[in-house]
C-alpha positions in Angstrom: 35.7 -28.4 45.4 35.2 -25.8 42.6 32.2 -27.6 41.2 30.6 -27.7 44.7 31.2 -23.9 45.2 29.8 -23.1 41.8 26.7 -25.3 42.6 26.2 -23.5 45.9 26.6 -20.1 44.3 24.0 -21.0 41.6 21.7 -22.3 44.3 22.1 -19.1 46.3 21.4 -16.9 43.3 18.3 -18.9 42.5 17.0 -18.4 46.1 17.7 -14.7 45.9 16.0 -14.4 42.6 12.9 -16.1 43.8 12.7 -14.4 47.3 9.3 -13.3 48.7 9.3 -9.8 47.4 6.2 -9.2 45.3 7.0 -7.3 42.1 4.8 -6.4 39.2 5.8 -7.2 35.6 6.8 -3.6 35.1 9.1 -3.6 38.1 11.1 -6.5 36.6 11.7 -4.7 33.2 15.0 -2.9 32.8 15.8 -0.1 30.3 17.7 -2.6 28.2 14.7 -4.9 28.2 12.5 -2.0 27.0 14.8 -1.2 24.1 14.9 -4.9 23.1 11.1 -5.1 23.3 10.8 -2.0 21.1 13.2 -3.4 18.5 11.5 -6.8 18.4 8.1 -5.2 18.0 9.4 -2.9 15.3 10.8 -5.8 13.4 7.5 -7.7 13.7 5.7 -4.5 12.6 3.8 -4.4 15.9 4.0 -1.2 18.0 2.1 -0.1 21.1 0.5 3.3 20.7 -0.9 5.5 23.4 -4.1 7.5 23.1 -4.9 9.8 26.1 -8.4 10.9 27.0 -6.8 14.4 27.6 -3.4 16.0 27.2 -3.8 18.5 30.0 -5.8 18.6 33.2 -6.5 22.0 34.7 -7.3 21.9 38.5 -8.4 25.5 38.3 -7.9 27.7 41.4 -6.9 25.8 44.5 -5.5 26.9 47.9 -1.8 26.5 48.7 -1.4 23.3 50.7 -4.2 21.5 48.9 -3.4 18.0 47.6 -5.5 17.4 44.5 -5.9 14.3 42.3 -7.0 13.5 38.8 -7.0 10.5 36.5 -5.8 10.2 32.9 -7.2 7.3 30.9 -4.6 5.6 28.7 -5.8 3.5 25.8 -3.5 1.2 23.8 -4.5 1.8 20.2 -1.4 -0.1 18.9 -0.8 -3.7 17.8 1.2 -5.0 20.8 0.9 -4.8 24.6 1.7 -1.4 26.0 4.3 -1.4 28.8 4.7 1.6 31.1 8.2 1.1 32.6 8.3 4.3 34.5 6.3 7.5 35.2 7.8 10.7 36.7 6.5 14.1 37.5 8.6 17.2 36.6 8.9 17.8 40.3 8.4 15.9 43.6 5.0 17.6 44.1 3.6 15.7 41.1 3.2 12.0 41.6 1.8 9.7 38.9 0.6 6.1 39.6 0.6 4.2 36.3 -0.8 0.7 35.9 1.8 -2.0 36.7 0.6 -4.6 34.3 0.8 -4.4 30.5 -2.2 -2.8 28.7 -3.5 -5.1 25.9 -4.2 -3.7 22.4 -7.7 -2.0 22.6 -7.7 -1.9 26.4 -7.6 1.2 28.6 -6.2 1.8 32.1 -6.1 4.8 34.5 -3.0 6.8 35.5 -3.7 8.6 38.8 -1.8 11.9 39.3 -1.7 13.8 42.5 -0.4 17.4 43.0 0.7 18.8 46.3 0.5 22.6 46.2 2.4 23.1 49.5 4.9 25.9 48.9 3.8 26.3 45.3 1.9 29.6 45.1 0.9 31.1 41.7 0.3 29.6 38.3 1.7 26.0 38.1 2.2 23.7 35.1 3.8 20.3 35.7 4.6 17.5 33.2 4.3 13.8 33.6 6.6 11.7 31.5 6.0 8.0 30.8 8.7 5.7 29.7 7.0 3.2 27.4 7.5 0.7 24.6 5.9 3.0 22.1 7.7 4.1 18.9 9.5 7.0 20.5 9.9 5.4 24.0 8.2 8.2 26.0 4.9 10.0 26.2 4.0 13.2 28.2 1.0 15.0 29.5 0.4 17.9 31.9 -1.4 19.2 34.9 -2.1 22.9 35.7 -3.4 24.9 38.6 -3.6 28.4 39.9 -2.5 28.2 43.5 -3.8 30.9 45.8 -1.1 31.7 48.4 -1.8 30.8 52.0 -2.4 33.6 54.5 0.8 34.5 56.4 
């Protein structure tokens, strides 16, 4: 009886694990996995390293309510695949869209960033933080804009 229950439980878990939900490789990686990958790469002497085409993007003067977008190009200049586990803006108005697949050594990929200026009049500076398998585990870059207040 117990053996049959364990078998059914195992089968159920396997079905759940292989359900239809489409996930990218980055969606399946946990924080613990990232730490293990960093440690294994460090032991092997191989580390992913990010080189950005720019550290800051200035949208210039925009109108309050505008949604603007830019692209940062991320190049992996390290010795192992670059994994971007997470990307977060410093507020909900800043939304980064990183690549979901690993970036091979020598390859580049875009990270699209949008900024919604609704209710954000004045000078704005927002930070995007990437959680990665680089030596320090995270990388940052910024966007800026001068938002002209909407007419009342």
